[in-house]
C-alpha positions in Angstrom: 0.0 0.0 0.0 2.8 2.4 0.8 4.2 2.0 -2.7 0.8 2.9 -4.2 0.6 6.1 -2.0 4.2 7.0 -3.0 3.3 6.5 -6.7 0.4 8.9 -6.3 2.7 11.5 -4.8 5.0 11.1 -7.8 2.1 11.4 -10.2 1.1 14.7 -8.5 4.7 15.9 -8.7 5.1 16.0 -4.9 8.6 15.4 -3.6 8.9 12.2 -1.5 10.6 13.3 1.7 11.6 11.2 4.7 8.9 12.9 6.8 6.2 12.0 4.2 7.4 8.4 3.9 7.4 7.9 7.7 3.9 9.6 8.2 2.5 7.3 5.5 4.1 4.2 7.1 2.7 5.2 10.5 -0.8 5.7 9.2 -0.6 2.5 7.2 0.4 0.5 10.4 -2.5 1.7 12.5 -6.2 0.7 12.5 -7.4 3.8 14.3 -7.2 7.5 13.2 -4.3 9.3 14.8 -4.1 12.9 15.9 -1.2 15.1 14.6 0.3 14.9 18.1 0.2 11.1 18.1 1.7 11.0 14.6 4.5 13.4 15.8 5.3 11.2 18.7 5.6 8.2 16.4 7.7 10.0 13.8 10.1 11.6 16.3 12.1 8.4 17.2 12.8 7.9 13.5 13.4 11.5 12.6 14.5 13.4 15.8 14.8 16.8 14.1 11.1 16.8 12.9 8.8 19.4 14.4 5.0 19.5 14.8 4.6 22.2 12.2 6.2 19.9 9.6 3.8 17.2 10.6 0.8 19.5 10.2 2.0 20.8 6.8 2.5 17.3 5.5 -0.9 16.1 6.8 -2.7 19.0 5.1 -0.9 18.4 1.8 -1.7 14.6 2.0 -5.3 15.4 2.7 -5.5 17.9 -0.2 -4.4 15.1 -2.5 -7.1 12.8 -1.1 -4.7 10.3 0.3 -5.7 10.8 3.9 -8.9 11.9 5.6 -9.4 14.2 8.5 -11.8 12.8 11.1 -13.2 14.9 14.0 -15.8 17.4 15.0 -14.0 20.6 15.9 -10.6 22.3 15.6 -9.5 21.0 19.0 -9.9 17.3 18.4 -9.3 15.7 15.0 -7.3 12.8 13.6 -6.2 11.5 10.3 -6.4 8.1 8.6 -5.0 6.7 5.4 -7.7 6.1 2.8 -5.9 3.7 0.5 -7.2 0.1 0.6 -9.5 0.8 3.6 -13.1 -0.3 3.5 -15.6 2.4 3.9 -16.6 2.9 7.5 -18.0 5.4 9.9 -17.0 6.8 13.3 -18.1 7.4 16.9 -16.3 10.4 18.4 -16.1 11.4 22.0 -17.0 15.1 22.5 -14.9 15.3 25.6 -11.5 13.6 24.9 -11.7 13.2 21.1 -11.4 9.4 21.1 -12.5 7.9 17.8 -13.9 4.5 17.2 -14.4 2.9 13.8 -17.9 1.6 13.1 -17.9 -0.9 10.2 -21.3 -2.6 10.6 -23.6 0.3 9.6 -26.0 -0.6 6.8 -25.4 1.2 3.6 -29.1 0.9 2.8 -29.5 4.3 4.4 -27.4 5.9 1.6 -29.7 4.2 -1.0 -32.8 5.6 0.8 -31.3 9.1 0.9 -30.5 8.8 -2.8 -34.1 7.7 -3.7 -35.7 10.3 -1.4 -33.6 13.3 -2.7 -33.0 12.1 -6.3 -29.3 12.8 -5.6 -26.6 10.6 -7.1 -24.6 10.1 -3.9 -20.9 9.9 -4.6 -19.6 10.0 -1.1 -20.8 10.4 2.4 -19.6 10.7 6.0 -21.5 9.4 9.0 -20.2 10.3 12.4 -21.8 9.8 15.8 -20.9 12.2 18.7 -21.2 11.4 22.3 -19.1 10.4 25.3 -16.8 7.4 25.6 -16.9 5.1 28.6 -14.0 6.8 30.4 -15.4 10.3 30.0 -18.8 9.2 31.2 -17.2 7.6 34.2 -15.3 10.8 35.0 -18.6 12.8 34.9 -20.5 10.6 37.3 
């Protein structure tokens, strides 16, 4: 998968830097979306001179190319996930801590119903549920 993503970068005339390669590897290795800070902490052991600004810049560029997706509900809590070779899925997002859980067993019949009801040709959609994770609910008791 990494090779496919790197090929897409080349096709878009984007220089393949060590930072971009490591970010892609990290996103490829995880099954959960990662925040920029989490990505930074995972990149740092391999590239000690990298800074958080570089991570943000690269994530924005990769998102602009459609290689990764930003997941979240506000400017404070958001994460990124690699799109290549991932099945379509949805998310449950904690409004307190920003924890994100993948939801893969949501029926896609709903999309067909929306398409029929609105006469839209649905090309893409995002479905995210917002609430409080078990840990945050426990803290507020």
